[in-house]
C-alpha positions in Angstrom: 6.8 63.4 -14.9 7.8 65.9 -12.2 8.5 64.7 -8.8 7.3 66.4 -5.7 9.9 68.3 -3.7 10.0 71.1 -1.1 11.6 74.5 -1.4 12.4 76.8 1.4 11.8 80.6 1.1 14.1 82.2 -1.5 14.4 85.8 -2.3 14.1 86.6 -6.0 17.2 87.8 -7.8 15.5 88.5 -11.1 14.5 92.1 -10.5 13.8 94.5 -7.7 10.1 94.3 -8.4 10.1 90.7 -7.3 12.3 91.2 -4.2 11.0 89.5 -1.2 8.9 87.1 -3.2 9.1 83.6 -1.9 8.3 80.3 -3.5 7.2 77.4 -1.3 6.4 73.9 -2.5 5.0 71.2 -0.3 4.3 67.6 -1.0 0.6 68.3 -0.5 0.3 70.4 -3.6 -0.9 68.8 -6.7 1.2 68.2 -9.8 -0.4 70.9 -11.9 0.5 73.5 -9.2 4.1 72.3 -9.0 4.5 72.6 -12.8 3.0 76.1 -12.7 5.3 77.2 -10.0 8.3 75.7 -11.7 7.5 77.5 -15.0 7.0 80.7 -13.0 10.4 80.3 -11.4 12.1 79.7 -14.7 10.5 82.8 -16.2 11.4 85.0 -13.2 14.9 83.8 -12.4 16.4 82.2 -15.4 14.9 83.8 -18.5 16.5 87.2 -17.8 19.9 85.5 -17.6 19.4 83.8 -21.0 18.4 87.2 -22.4 21.6 88.8 -21.0 23.9 86.8 -23.4 24.1 87.4 -27.1 24.1 84.0 -28.8 21.3 84.4 -31.3 18.5 85.2 -28.9 17.9 83.8 -25.4 20.9 81.4 -25.5 23.6 80.8 -23.0 27.0 79.1 -23.5 27.6 75.8 -21.8 30.3 77.1 -19.5 28.1 80.1 -18.4 25.3 77.7 -17.6 27.6 75.5 -15.6 28.8 78.5 -13.6 25.1 79.4 -12.9 24.4 75.9 -11.7 27.2 76.1 -9.2 25.4 78.9 -7.5 23.3 77.4 -4.7 20.7 80.1 -5.0 19.8 79.1 -8.5 20.4 75.4 -8.1 17.8 75.2 -5.3 15.2 76.5 -7.7 15.4 73.4 -9.9 14.5 69.7 -9.3 17.7 68.0 -8.0 17.7 65.3 -10.7 17.4 68.0 -13.5 20.4 69.8 -12.1 22.4 66.7 -12.6 21.0 66.3 -16.1 22.0 69.9 -17.0 25.5 69.4 -15.5 26.0 66.3 -17.7 24.7 68.2 -20.7 27.2 71.1 -20.4 30.0 68.7 -19.6 29.4 66.6 -22.7 28.9 69.7 -24.9 31.7 72.2 -24.2 31.6 75.2 -26.4 28.0 74.9 -27.4 25.2 77.4 -26.7 21.8 76.2 -25.2 18.6 78.0 -25.9 16.1 78.9 -23.2 13.4 76.7 -24.7 15.8 73.7 -24.7 16.6 74.5 -21.0 12.9 74.6 -20.1 12.1 71.4 -21.9 14.9 69.6 -20.0 13.9 71.0 -16.6 10.2 70.2 -17.1 10.9 66.7 -18.6 9.9 67.6 -22.1 13.0 66.2 -23.7 15.5 63.5 -23.1 18.7 65.3 -21.9 20.8 64.3 -24.9 20.9 62.0 -27.9 23.7 59.7 -29.0 25.7 62.4 -30.7 25.7 64.8 -27.8 23.0 67.1 -29.2 19.7 67.9 -27.5 16.9 65.7 -28.4 15.4 62.3 -27.7 12.2 60.7 -26.6 9.6 62.6 -24.6 9.9 62.2 -20.8 7.9 59.3 -19.4 7.5 57.4 -22.7 8.2 53.8 -22.3 11.1 52.3 -24.3 10.1 49.8 -26.9 12.8 47.2 -27.4 13.4 45.7 -30.9 15.9 43.3 -32.4 18.3 46.3 -32.6 18.5 46.3 -28.8 20.0 42.8 -28.9 22.2 43.5 -31.9 23.7 46.6 -30.2 24.1 45.0 -26.8 27.3 45.9 -25.0 28.4 48.5 -27.5 27.8 51.1 -24.7 26.2 51.0 -21.3 22.8 49.3 -21.8 20.7 52.3 -20.5 22.3 54.5 -23.2 21.7 51.9 -25.9 18.0 51.6 -25.0 17.6 55.4 -24.8 19.2 55.9 -28.1 17.4 53.1 -30.0 14.0 54.3 -28.7 14.3 57.2 -31.1 16.6 55.8 -33.8 15.3 56.8 -37.2 17.9 55.2 -39.6 18.7 58.6 -41.1 21.4 58.3 -42.2 21.4 54.5 -42.2 24.6 52.7 -41.0 26.0 52.4 -44.5 29.8 52.6 -44.1 30.7 49.1 -42.8 28.2 47.4 -45.1 29.4 49.3 -48.2 33.1 48.8 -47.6 32.5 45.0 -47.0 30.4 44.6 -50.2 33.1 46.5 -52.2 35.8 44.1 -50.8 33.7 41.1 -51.6 33.1 42.3 -55.1 36.8 43.0 -55.8 37.8 39.7 -54.3 35.3 37.8 -56.6 36.5 39.7 -59.6 40.1 38.6 -59.0 39.0 35.0 -58.2 37.5 34.9 -61.7 40.6 36.7 -63.2 43.0 34.3 -61.5 41.0 31.3 -62.7 41.0 32.8 -66.2 44.9 32.9 -66.0 45.0 29.3 -65.0 45.4 29.7 -61.2 43.2 29.0 -58.2 42.2 30.8 -55.0 42.4 28.4 -52.1 41.4 28.7 -48.4 44.7 30.2 -47.3 46.4 31.1 -50.6 45.7 33.0 -53.7 46.1 36.8 -54.0 46.3 38.9 -57.1 49.8 40.2 -56.5 49.8 41.8 -60.0 46.8 44.1 -59.1 47.4 47.8 -58.9 45.6 47.7 -55.6 48.1 45.6 -53.7 50.8 47.3 -51.5 54.2 46.4 -52.7 57.5 47.7 -51.3 58.9 48.4 -54.8 55.9 50.5 -55.7 55.6 52.8 -52.7 55.6 55.8 -55.0 52.1 54.8 -56.0 50.7 56.2 -52.8 47.1 54.8 -53.2 48.5 51.4 -52.5 48.9 52.4 -48.8 45.0 52.2 -48.7 43.8 50.2 -51.6 45.4 46.9 -50.4 42.3 46.4 -48.2 40.3 45.2 -51.3 42.6 42.2 -51.8 42.7 39.1 -49.6 44.9 36.1 -49.4 42.5 33.2 -49.7 38.9 32.7 -48.7 39.5 32.3 -44.9 41.1 35.8 -44.7 38.2 37.3 -46.5 35.5 35.6 -44.4 37.1 36.4 -41.1 37.6 40.1 -42.0 34.1 40.6 -43.4 32.6 38.7 -40.5 34.2 41.0 -37.9 33.4 44.1 -39.9 29.7 43.2 -40.2 29.0 41.5 -36.9 30.9 44.1 -34.8 31.2 47.1 -37.1 27.4 47.4 -38.0 26.2 47.7 -34.4 29.1 50.0 -33.5 28.2 52.2 -36.5 24.6 52.4 -35.3 25.6 53.6 -31.9 28.7 55.8 -32.7 27.8 57.1 -36.2 29.5 56.4 -39.5 32.1 59.2 -39.3 33.7 57.8 -36.2 33.9 54.3 -37.7 35.3 55.7 -41.0 38.0 57.7 -39.2 39.1 54.7 -37.0 38.9 52.3 -40.0 40.9 54.5 -42.4 43.6 55.4 -39.8 43.9 51.7 -39.1 44.5 50.9 -42.8 47.1 53.6 -43.1 48.8 52.6 -39.8 49.0 49.0 -41.0 50.6 49.8 -44.4 53.1 52.4 -42.8 54.1 49.8 -40.2 54.6 47.2 -42.9 56.7 49.7 -44.9 59.2 50.2 -42.1 59.3 46.7 -40.6 59.2 44.1 -43.4 60.7 45.2 -46.7 60.7 41.9 -48.5 56.9 41.3 -48.9 53.8 43.1 -49.8 50.5 43.6 -48.0 46.9 42.6 -48.7 43.7 42.3 -46.6 41.4 44.5 -44.6 43.0 43.6 -41.2 44.3 47.1 -40.6 40.8 48.7 -40.6 39.1 45.6 -39.1 41.5 45.3 -36.1 41.4 49.0 -35.4 37.6 48.7 -35.0 37.9 45.5 -33.0 40.6 46.8 -30.6 38.7 50.1 -30.2 35.6 48.1 -29.2 37.5 46.0 -26.7 38.8 49.3 -25.1 35.2 50.5 -24.9 34.0 47.3 -23.3 36.8 47.4 -20.7 36.2 51.1 -19.9 32.4 50.7 -19.6 32.6 47.2 -17.9 30.8 48.2 -14.7 27.9 49.7 -16.7 27.4 47.0 -19.3 24.3 45.0 -18.8 23.7 41.5 -20.2 20.5 41.0 -18.3 16.9 41.2 -19.5 14.0 39.5 -17.7 12.2 39.0 -21.0 15.1 37.0 -22.5 15.7 33.3 -22.4 18.4 32.0 -20.2 20.6 31.0 -23.2 20.3 34.5 -24.7 21.3 36.1 -21.4 24.4 33.9 -21.3 25.5 34.8 -24.8 24.9 38.5 -24.1 27.5 38.8 -21.3 30.4 41.1 -22.0 33.0 38.5 -21.1 31.6 36.1 -23.7 31.9 38.7 -26.4 35.5 39.3 -25.4 36.2 35.6 -25.5 34.7 35.2 -29.0 36.8 38.3 -30.2 39.9 36.8 -28.7 39.4 33.4 -30.3 38.7 34.8 -33.8 41.6 37.2 -33.6 44.0 34.5 -32.3 43.0 32.2 -35.2 43.4 34.9 -37.9 46.6 36.3 -36.6 48.1 32.8 -36.2 47.2 32.0 -39.8 48.7 35.3 -40.9 52.0 34.5 -39.1 52.0 31.0 -40.5 51.5 32.2 -44.1 54.2 34.9 -43.7 56.9 32.7 -42.3 56.2 29.1 -43.4 59.0 28.4 -46.0 56.9 26.3 -48.3 53.3 27.7 -48.1 51.8 29.8 -49.6 53.7 30.5 -52.8 53.3 34.3 -52.4 54.0 35.9 -49.1 52.0 38.6 -47.5 53.1 40.7 -44.5 51.4 40.9 -41.1 51.9 44.7 -40.6 48.2 45.3 -41.2 47.2 43.3 -38.1 49.7 45.0 -35.9 49.0 48.4 -37.3 45.3 48.0 -36.8 45.7 47.0 -33.2 48.0 50.0 -32.6 45.4 52.4 -34.1 42.6 50.9 -32.1 44.6 51.2 -28.9 45.2 54.9 -29.6 41.8 55.8 -30.9 39.4 53.5 -29.1 39.1 55.5 -26.0 38.4 58.7 -27.8 36.1 57.4 -30.6 34.4 54.2 -29.4 33.8 54.7 -25.7 31.3 57.5 -25.2 29.1 58.5 -28.2 28.0 61.7 -26.4 31.5 63.1 -26.2 33.3 64.3 -29.3 36.8 62.7 -29.6 38.5 66.2 -29.6 36.6 67.4 -26.5 39.0 65.7 -24.0 42.7 66.1 -23.4 43.2 62.3 -23.6 41.7 62.3 -27.1 44.0 65.1 -28.3 47.0 63.3 -26.7 46.2 60.0 -28.4 45.8 61.7 -31.8 49.0 63.6 -31.3 50.9 60.4 -30.6 49.4 58.8 -33.7 50.5 61.8 -35.8 54.0 61.5 -34.5 54.0 57.9 -35.5 52.8 58.8 -39.0 55.5 61.5 -39.3 58.3 59.1 -38.3 57.1 56.4 -40.7 56.9 58.9 -43.6 60.4 60.2 -42.8 61.7 56.6 -42.7 60.2 55.9 -46.1 61.9 59.0 -47.5 65.3 58.6 -45.9 65.8 54.8 -45.8 68.0 53.7 -48.8 67.7 49.9 -48.7 64.2 49.4 -50.0 63.8 47.1 -53.1 64.5 49.1 -56.2 61.5 51.1 -57.4 59.5 49.6 -60.3 57.5 51.8 -62.6 56.0 49.0 -64.7 
């Protein structure tokens, strides 16, 4: 709903026919009159500017609108809070064009300024947010005000399918090989049991089979490794995918996988690689970066919640749980790799380190602010550039290094 503000006299700049016209608002005028005068101002002063640019009809580029808002003459024609909304809109959507109707709806309170993906849209102004179980699930993925705004209009189209689908596929492949190993006379134990004969596993003497740099995520060394990875993917990955969209999660996850196998290929030449830790820890580390960067805006409070629920919702408690789970899993991975007697088949830890590295480089750009595209900031480009340099160096090492185990084609 429009607030009541006062304008001083302002000479019209729309045309000579309106020169000398003044618009005066006072707190005594009723709301309907304020709205009518605001619409009149928009038609007289702003619509001709939108018509001046050729962007498909009454549209203006973000940078042109921002320049317009820097002019005090035009800025004083708008409600102060809407000026800030418009500035945020153009800052978060560089290179986009905004239509006059969208501009009017924002200024008059007809639309939420932006939705979770940086596009115009959202709930009607003044509509009360209805909180659901999703508000609790997605707590602390972003500043809570943004979480509530986004979930108030969330439509599940498309649904958050990526993390669930990849986790189900990993579970299905693991169970298949559990049965296959049992058929061959073996057993899969809590910390041991991996199908090293599988064409999915990354092996140093089969680097020429390039799919193995990615497919190793479908194999796991024992039940504990599987449960911890799937638990992190579903419990953290699902709410993050809801808030940041599936394509951000897919990019971070896949780059974490590749970073893990490349790091393994250059650092530990005597063992193979299995497990989803590369993708999982890229997501986890990126989320930790997001928590730390948004710390002052995260909100674990809700008067309608029980005291216990409030305590569990605090950001530091989430970080503590992540640290405990990660410490347990990484410690077990180091133990399995370097213990001389157990397990019988060794698996490297490059996936864990590579995932953390990918999360550190991509977390700020991909999992901090859902309204800003990763490539819209210099820091995002810099992080991706550093990652590409790392990839290039690892690929060159794989090509030029001569002391790898002899390649096997069988």
